[in-house]
C-alpha positions as CSV (number, residue, x, y, z in Angstrom):
1,M,2.1,7.4,22.9
2,T,5.6,8.8,23.3
3,T,8.0,9.0,20.4
4,A,11.8,8.8,20.5
5,T,13.6,11.9,19.3
6,L,15.3,11.2,16.0
7,E,17.3,13.5,13.8
8,A,15.0,15.1,11.4
9,P,15.1,13.5,7.9
10,Q,17.2,15.6,5.5
11,E,17.5,15.7,1.8
12,S,20.7,13.7,1.2
13,E,23.1,14.2,-1.6
14,I,22.7,11.7,-4.5
15,K,25.8,10.3,-6.1
16,P,24.7,8.9,-9.4
17,D,27.9,6.9,-10.1
18,D,27.7,5.2,-6.7
19,L,24.0,4.3,-7.1
20,R,24.7,2.8,-10.6
21,A,27.5,0.7,-9.2
22,Q,25.4,-0.4,-6.2
23,I,22.5,-1.3,-8.5
24,E,24.7,-3.3,-10.8
25,Q,26.1,-5.2,-7.8
26,L,22.6,-5.8,-6.4
27,S,21.4,-7.1,-9.7
28,R,24.4,-9.4,-10.2
29,S,24.0,-10.8,-6.6
30,N,20.4,-11.7,-7.4
31,G,21.4,-13.4,-10.7
32,E,19.1,-11.1,-12.7
33,P,19.1,-11.1,-16.5
34,D,20.6,-8.2,-18.4
35,W,17.2,-6.8,-19.4
36,L,16.2,-6.3,-15.8
37,L,19.4,-4.5,-14.9
38,A,18.7,-2.3,-17.9
39,F,15.2,-1.6,-16.6
40,R,16.7,-0.7,-13.2
41,L,19.3,1.6,-14.7
42,A,16.7,3.3,-17.0
43,S,14.5,3.9,-13.9
44,L,17.4,5.4,-12.1
45,E,18.0,7.8,-15.0
46,Q,14.3,8.8,-14.9
47,A,14.7,9.4,-11.1
48,L,17.8,11.5,-11.5
49,G,15.9,13.7,-14.0
50,M,13.2,14.5,-11.4
51,E,13.2,16.6,-8.3
52,W,12.1,15.9,-4.8
53,W,8.8,17.1,-3.5
54,T,9.0,20.7,-2.2
55,G,5.7,20.9,-0.3
56,Q,4.3,23.4,-2.8
57,E,2.5,20.7,-4.8
58,E,-1.2,20.3,-3.9
59,S,-0.8,16.6,-3.1
60,W,2.2,17.2,-0.9
61,R,1.7,20.4,0.9
62,R,0.1,18.8,3.9
63,T,2.9,16.2,4.3
64,P,5.2,17.1,7.2
65,R,8.4,18.0,5.5
66,D,10.6,17.1,8.4
67,R,9.3,13.6,8.8
68,L,9.6,12.1,5.3
69,P,13.2,11.5,4.2
70,R,14.2,12.7,0.7
71,R,17.0,10.3,-0.1
72,A,17.8,7.3,-2.3
73,R,20.1,4.5,-1.3
74,V,20.2,0.8,-1.8
75,G,18.9,-0.9,1.3
76,H,20.9,-3.6,3.0
77,V,20.1,-7.2,2.4
78,S,19.8,-9.7,5.3
79,G,22.9,-11.7,6.1
80,G,23.7,-14.9,4.2
81,S,23.6,-15.6,0.5
82,N,20.7,-16.7,-1.7
83,G,19.7,-20.2,-0.7
84,T,21.3,-20.0,2.7
85,P,18.8,-20.6,5.6
86,I,17.9,-17.5,7.6
87,S,16.2,-16.9,10.9
88,V,12.4,-16.6,10.2
89,P,10.4,-14.7,12.8
90,Q,6.7,-15.4,13.1
91,H,4.8,-12.9,10.8
92,V,1.8,-11.3,12.4
93,F,-0.2,-11.8,9.2
94,A,0.8,-15.4,8.5
95,P,-2.3,-17.1,7.1
96,D,-3.9,-20.4,8.1
97,A,-4.7,-21.2,4.5
98,H,-3.7,-19.8,1.2
99,A,-3.4,-20.5,-2.5
100,G,0.2,-19.4,-2.6
101,L,2.7,-17.4,-0.5
102,V,6.0,-15.5,-0.7
103,H,7.6,-14.3,2.5
104,Q,10.7,-12.1,2.3
105,I,13.0,-10.6,5.0
106,D,14.8,-7.6,3.5
107,G,15.5,-9.3,0.2
108,R,16.0,-12.9,1.4
109,V,13.3,-15.4,0.7
110,A,12.0,-17.0,3.8
111,A,9.2,-19.0,2.2
112,S,7.7,-19.5,-1.2
113,D,5.0,-22.0,-2.3
114,L,1.9,-22.5,-4.5
115,D,-0.9,-25.0,-4.0
116,D,-1.8,-27.6,-6.6
117,Q,-5.1,-26.0,-7.6
118,A,-3.4,-22.7,-8.4
119,S,-0.4,-24.3,-10.1
120,A,-2.7,-26.5,-12.4
121,Q,-4.3,-23.3,-13.7
122,G,-0.9,-21.7,-14.5
123,V,-1.0,-19.1,-11.7
124,I,2.4,-17.7,-10.7
125,I,3.6,-16.2,-7.5
126,L,7.3,-15.7,-7.3
127,P,9.9,-13.4,-5.8
128,L,10.5,-10.7,-8.5
129,S,14.2,-11.6,-9.2
130,E,13.3,-15.3,-9.6
131,A,10.4,-14.4,-11.9
132,A,12.7,-12.4,-14.1
133,R,14.9,-15.5,-14.5
134,S,12.1,-18.1,-14.9
135,Q,9.4,-16.0,-16.7
136,P,11.3,-13.5,-18.7
137,S,8.8,-13.0,-21.5
138,L,5.9,-12.3,-19.0
139,M,8.0,-10.0,-16.9
140,Q,9.3,-8.0,-19.8
141,E,5.8,-7.5,-21.1
142,W,4.3,-6.4,-17.8
143,L,6.9,-4.8,-15.6
144,G,6.3,-1.0,-15.7
145,A,3.3,-1.4,-18.1
146,V,1.1,0.8,-16.0
147,G,3.0,3.8,-17.3
148,P,6.0,6.0,-16.4
149,P,6.9,6.6,-12.7
150,L,4.6,9.1,-11.0
151,D,7.4,10.9,-9.2
152,R,11.0,10.6,-7.9
153,Y,10.1,8.1,-5.1
154,D,8.3,5.9,-7.6
155,A,11.2,6.0,-10.1
156,F,13.8,5.2,-7.4
157,G,11.5,2.4,-6.3
158,R,11.8,0.8,-9.7
159,A,15.5,1.0,-9.6
160,L,16.5,0.2,-6.0
161,W,14.1,-2.5,-4.8
162,T,15.7,-5.4,-2.9
163,Q,12.5,-7.4,-2.6
164,G,9.4,-7.8,-4.6
165,V,6.8,-10.3,-5.9
166,F,5.3,-11.2,-9.3
167,V,1.7,-12.5,-9.4
168,Y,0.2,-13.7,-12.6
169,A,-3.2,-15.2,-13.3
170,P,-3.6,-16.5,-16.9
171,R,-6.8,-16.2,-18.9
172,G,-9.7,-17.8,-17.2
173,A,-7.9,-18.8,-14.0
174,V,-10.1,-18.5,-10.9
175,L,-8.6,-18.8,-7.4
176,D,-10.9,-19.5,-4.4
177,E,-8.2,-18.8,-1.8
178,S,-6.0,-15.7,-1.5
179,L,-2.4,-15.3,-2.4
180,F,-0.1,-13.8,0.2
181,Y,3.0,-11.6,-0.1
182,L,4.6,-11.0,3.4
183,I,7.5,-8.7,4.2
184,T,9.3,-8.7,7.5
185,Q,11.2,-5.4,8.0
186,D,14.5,-6.0,9.7
187,V,14.6,-2.6,11.4
188,Q,18.4,-2.7,11.8
189,Q,18.9,-2.8,8.0
190,G,17.7,0.8,7.4
191,D,15.8,1.9,4.3
192,H,14.1,-0.6,2.1
193,W,12.2,-0.6,-1.3
194,H,9.9,-3.3,-2.5
195,Y,8.0,-3.8,-5.8
196,T,4.8,-5.7,-6.3
197,L,3.4,-6.6,-9.7
198,V,0.1,-8.3,-10.2
199,V,-1.4,-9.2,-13.6
200,A,-4.8,-10.7,-14.1
201,E,-5.3,-11.8,-17.7
202,R,-8.7,-11.7,-19.4
203,E,-11.6,-13.3,-17.4
204,S,-9.4,-14.4,-14.5
205,Q,-10.0,-13.8,-10.8
206,V,-7.1,-13.3,-8.3
207,K,-6.7,-12.0,-4.7
208,L,-3.4,-10.8,-3.2
209,I,-2.9,-9.9,0.5
210,D,0.2,-7.7,1.0
211,G,1.3,-7.7,4.6
212,G,4.2,-5.7,6.0
213,D,5.5,-6.2,9.6
214,A,8.5,-5.1,11.6
215,N,10.6,-7.7,13.4
216,D,11.3,-5.5,16.4
217,R,8.8,-2.7,16.6
218,R,10.2,-1.3,19.8
219,A,13.9,-1.1,18.9
220,Q,15.7,2.2,19.5
221,L,16.6,3.6,16.1
222,D,19.1,6.4,15.5
223,E,17.6,7.3,12.1
224,T,14.1,7.4,10.5
225,P,14.0,4.3,8.2
226,L,12.4,5.1,4.8
227,I,10.1,2.4,3.4
228,H,8.8,2.6,-0.1
229,G,6.5,0.2,-1.9
230,S,5.7,0.3,-5.6
231,V,2.6,-1.6,-6.5
232,E,1.3,-2.2,-10.1
233,L,-2.1,-3.8,-10.6
234,I,-3.3,-4.8,-14.1
235,A,-6.7,-6.3,-14.7
236,E,-7.3,-7.1,-18.4
237,D,-10.7,-7.3,-20.0
238,G,-13.3,-9.1,-17.8
239,A,-10.8,-9.8,-15.1
240,H,-11.4,-9.2,-11.4
241,L,-8.4,-8.4,-9.1
242,E,-8.5,-7.8,-5.4
243,F,-5.6,-6.4,-3.5
244,A,-5.3,-5.7,0.3
245,S,-2.3,-4.0,1.9
246,V,-2.0,-4.1,5.7
247,Q,1.1,-2.6,7.3
248,R,2.4,-2.6,10.9
249,W,5.9,-1.1,10.3
250,H,8.2,0.2,13.1
251,R,6.7,3.2,14.8
252,Q,9.6,5.4,13.9
253,S,9.5,4.6,10.2
254,A,8.4,6.8,7.4
255,A,6.4,4.7,4.9
256,I,5.2,5.7,1.5
257,S,3.5,3.5,-1.1
258,T,2.6,4.1,-4.7
259,T,-0.3,1.9,-5.9
260,R,-1.3,2.1,-9.6
261,G,-4.2,0.2,-11.2
262,R,-5.0,-0.3,-14.8
263,V,-8.6,-1.5,-15.3
264,G,-9.6,-3.2,-18.6
265,R,-12.9,-3.3,-20.3
266,D,-15.6,-4.7,-18.0
267,A,-12.9,-5.5,-15.5
268,S,-12.5,-4.6,-11.8
269,I,-9.8,-3.8,-9.3
270,R,-10.6,-3.5,-5.6
271,V,-7.9,-2.0,-3.3
272,T,-8.0,-2.0,0.5
273,T,-5.3,-0.5,2.7
274,A,-5.0,-0.6,6.5
275,A,-2.4,1.4,8.4
276,F,-1.3,0.6,11.9
277,G,2.4,1.2,12.1
278,A,4.7,3.9,10.8
279,D,5.1,7.4,12.3
280,L,4.3,8.7,8.9
281,D,2.3,6.7,6.4
282,K,1.4,8.1,3.0
283,Q,-0.7,6.0,0.7
284,R,-0.9,7.1,-3.0
285,I,-3.5,5.2,-5.1
286,D,-4.1,6.0,-8.8
287,M,-6.7,4.2,-10.8
288,D,-6.7,4.4,-14.6
289,M,-10.2,3.9,-15.9
290,S,-9.5,4.3,-19.6
291,H,-11.6,1.4,-20.8
292,D,-15.4,1.1,-21.1
293,G,-17.4,-0.5,-18.3
294,G,-14.6,-0.9,-15.8
295,F,-15.0,-0.7,-12.0
296,A,-12.5,0.4,-9.4
297,E,-13.0,0.4,-5.6
298,I,-10.6,2.1,-3.1
299,R,-11.0,1.4,0.6
300,G,-8.8,2.9,3.4
301,L,-8.8,2.1,7.1
302,F,-6.5,3.5,9.8
303,V,-6.3,4.0,13.6
304,G,-3.8,6.7,14.5
305,D,-2.3,7.5,17.9
306,G,0.6,9.5,19.4
307,K,1.8,11.9,16.8
308,Q,1.2,9.7,13.8
309,H,0.5,11.3,10.4
310,I,-1.6,9.2,8.0
311,E,-2.3,10.3,4.5
312,H,-4.3,9.1,1.5
313,V,-3.7,10.7,-1.9
314,T,-6.0,9.2,-4.5
315,R,-7.0,9.7,-8.1
316,Q,-9.9,8.1,-10.0
317,H,-9.1,8.9,-13.6
318,H,-11.9,8.3,-16.0
319,K,-11.7,8.1,-19.8
320,G,-13.8,5.0,-20.6
321,V,-17.6,5.1,-21.2
322,G,-19.8,3.8,-18.5
323,A,-17.0,3.1,-16.0
324,S,-17.5,3.3,-12.2
325,S,-15.3,4.0,-9.2
326,D,-15.9,4.4,-5.5
327,L,-13.6,5.7,-2.7
328,L,-14.3,5.2,1.0
329,V,-11.8,6.0,3.7
330,R,-12.5,5.7,7.4
331,G,-10.3,6.3,10.3
332,A,-10.1,6.9,14.0
333,L,-7.6,9.3,15.6
334,T,-6.4,9.5,19.2
335,D,-3.9,11.6,21.1
336,E,-2.3,14.2,18.7
337,S,-2.4,12.0,15.5
338,Q,-3.4,13.7,12.2
339,A,-4.9,12.5,9.0
340,V,-5.2,13.9,5.5
341,Q,-7.3,12.6,2.6
342,Y,-6.8,14.3,-0.8
343,G,-9.0,12.6,-3.4
344,L,-9.4,13.6,-7.0
345,I,-12.0,12.4,-9.4
346,R,-10.9,13.4,-12.9
347,I,-13.3,12.7,-15.8
348,E,-12.1,13.4,-19.4
349,P,-14.5,14.6,-22.1
350,E,-14.8,11.1,-23.5
351,G,-15.7,9.6,-20.1
352,Q,-19.5,9.8,-20.6
353,K,-21.8,7.9,-18.3
354,T,-19.2,7.7,-15.6
355,N,-20.4,6.9,-12.1
356,A,-17.8,8.0,-9.5
357,H,-18.0,8.7,-5.8
358,Q,-15.8,9.7,-2.8
359,T,-16.5,9.4,0.9
360,M,-14.0,10.4,3.6
361,R,-15.0,10.0,7.3
362,N,-12.8,10.6,10.4
363,L,-13.6,10.0,14.0
364,L,-11.6,12.2,16.5
365,L,-11.2,10.5,19.8
366,A,-9.1,13.2,21.5
367,D,-9.0,17.0,21.5
368,G,-5.5,17.0,20.0
369,A,-6.3,14.8,17.1
370,G,-7.2,16.3,13.7
371,A,-8.2,15.4,10.1
372,D,-8.3,17.2,6.8
373,P,-10.5,15.5,4.1
374,I,-10.3,17.2,0.7
375,P,-12.5,15.6,-2.0
376,M,-11.9,17.2,-5.5
377,L,-13.8,16.9,-8.8
378,E,-12.6,17.8,-12.3
379,I,-15.4,16.9,-14.7
380,E,-15.3,17.6,-18.5
381,A,-18.1,15.2,-19.5
382,D,-21.8,16.2,-19.4
383,D,-23.5,12.8,-18.8
384,V,-22.1,11.6,-15.4
385,K,-23.0,10.8,-11.9
386,C,-20.5,12.1,-9.3
387,S,-20.7,12.8,-5.6
388,H,-18.4,13.5,-2.7
389,A,-18.8,13.6,1.1
390,A,-16.4,14.4,3.9
391,A,-16.9,14.4,7.7
392,V,-14.8,15.0,10.7
393,G,-16.1,14.7,14.3
394,P,-16.3,12.9,17.6
395,V,-18.1,9.7,18.4
396,D,-21.9,10.2,18.3
397,P,-22.9,10.8,21.9
398,D,-26.3,9.2,21.4
399,Q,-24.6,6.0,20.4
400,L,-22.4,6.1,23.5
401,F,-25.4,6.9,25.7
402,Y,-27.3,4.0,24.3
403,L,-24.5,1.5,25.1
404,Q,-23.8,3.0,28.5
405,A,-27.4,2.8,29.5
406,R,-27.1,-0.9,29.1
407,G,-24.3,-1.2,31.6
408,I,-21.3,-0.9,29.2
409,S,-18.4,1.3,30.4
410,S,-17.6,4.5,28.6
411,E,-14.3,3.1,27.4
412,D,-15.8,-0.1,26.1
413,A,-18.7,1.8,24.5
414,E,-16.3,4.0,22.6
415,R,-14.3,1.1,21.3
416,M,-17.5,-0.7,20.2
417,V,-18.6,2.3,18.2
418,V,-15.3,2.8,16.6
419,R,-15.0,-0.9,15.7
420,G,-18.4,-0.8,14.1
421,F,-17.5,2.4,12.2
422,L,-14.4,0.7,10.7
423,A,-16.1,-2.6,10.1
424,E,-17.4,-1.6,6.7
425,I,-13.8,-1.3,5.4
426,A,-12.4,-4.4,7.2
427,D,-15.3,-6.6,6.0
428,G,-14.3,-5.8,2.4
429,V,-10.8,-7.5,2.8
430,P,-10.9,-10.6,0.6
431,D,-9.7,-13.1,3.3
432,A,-11.4,-14.1,6.5
433,H,-8.1,-14.6,8.3
434,M,-6.9,-11.0,7.5
435,R,-10.3,-9.6,8.6
436,D,-9.7,-11.2,12.0
437,V,-6.1,-9.8,12.1
438,I,-7.3,-6.3,11.2
439,D,-10.0,-6.5,13.9
440,E,-7.4,-7.5,16.4
441,L,-5.0,-4.7,15.4
442,V,-7.8,-2.1,15.7
443,E,-8.6,-3.4,19.2
444,I,-4.9,-3.2,20.1
445,Q,-4.6,0.4,18.9
446,L,-7.7,1.5,20.7
447,E,-7.0,-0.3,24.0
448,T,-3.3,-0.3,24.6
449,K,-2.0,2.4,22.3
450,V,1.2,0.9,21.1
451,T,4.1,3.0,22.3
452,A,7.5,3.5,20.8
453,P,10.6,3.9,23.1
């Protein structure tokens, strides 16, 4: 894959007064209530009190400094006003069936619906600004409830978002089909920030597929677009929440997401991410296991080519008794692509009987590709089960020989082995349609190696 030469992202000057004015204008144009504007402005003040990453921090020192912009500006919104029809390109992840769907194109709502079965149970899926108007008590209770921002990107994300979704499952609600939140990135609109909030009340079950796609992935860009997603997942006692994020952003984008989960007593959160797009993709996933008997699962899948840099920074933070968590990241790397996995299991003294594991496996399909898996354990309890494993290497030659001996070409044999290697992650995505889409994207990456101009 060849990559167009862009000006290296630089740290831009932040003008607080200009940002405040732009946020106020954005909030007014969305018809947001005063309390949401106050939330945005408070988040801005938190961000202004923080510093950008320097590369000295352990979770950042392997991130290419010259490929991730350090700037904050309100993204443009697609033309037209709220309620005005806009051109809606076909989304690569558009589902055949769903319980509910919101599709946004840089802040403008292209589609929003909810089926009768979900509606009868009181389930909500709405664009974030609309939810703030129609469900103010719920939004005020849950927005930001996972805790303060993790860093400056996260804080700016809470202040500057132009699009987002609110998903709410009331107590006892059970959905058979998945909900979908689809974003189409208008690559000519520059940076964008989106915010996803999912709340599963006690003993409910809900699944959300978050799909990001670019409208013109081969457009020539003069500047690296910054894409940031803030994701907050809350599963109350006995609830089960599944979240899958699949992105195919523009190949010159720098994408960073901050996913935070709060797992209640005997509740579970399952997170799966799949990365196929951006030049730089950094996934940060933090699971709060403060309650007894909770379960968290983190799954990551990627196929890198060209000079892509794909990063997973995860934390499984245990305080509750008898809670469990499991991390599995698998990826395949071609050309000169690079991957990093930095995973921390942190068990506090009160987190007895914790059962926590990490596994990171990377296949290198070219001499220039590389991976750096770094599992870390910090354990202060004395009655726990923990393990970690990391592996980097080429495709097993015995597997290739077995397939080639049966008349399969070396190229097809390698693709078959890689697809089988990644299947354990893809099979865990809670929607059959999305599993098929992921399988197709894996095949595209391996066979044609999507190229940027």
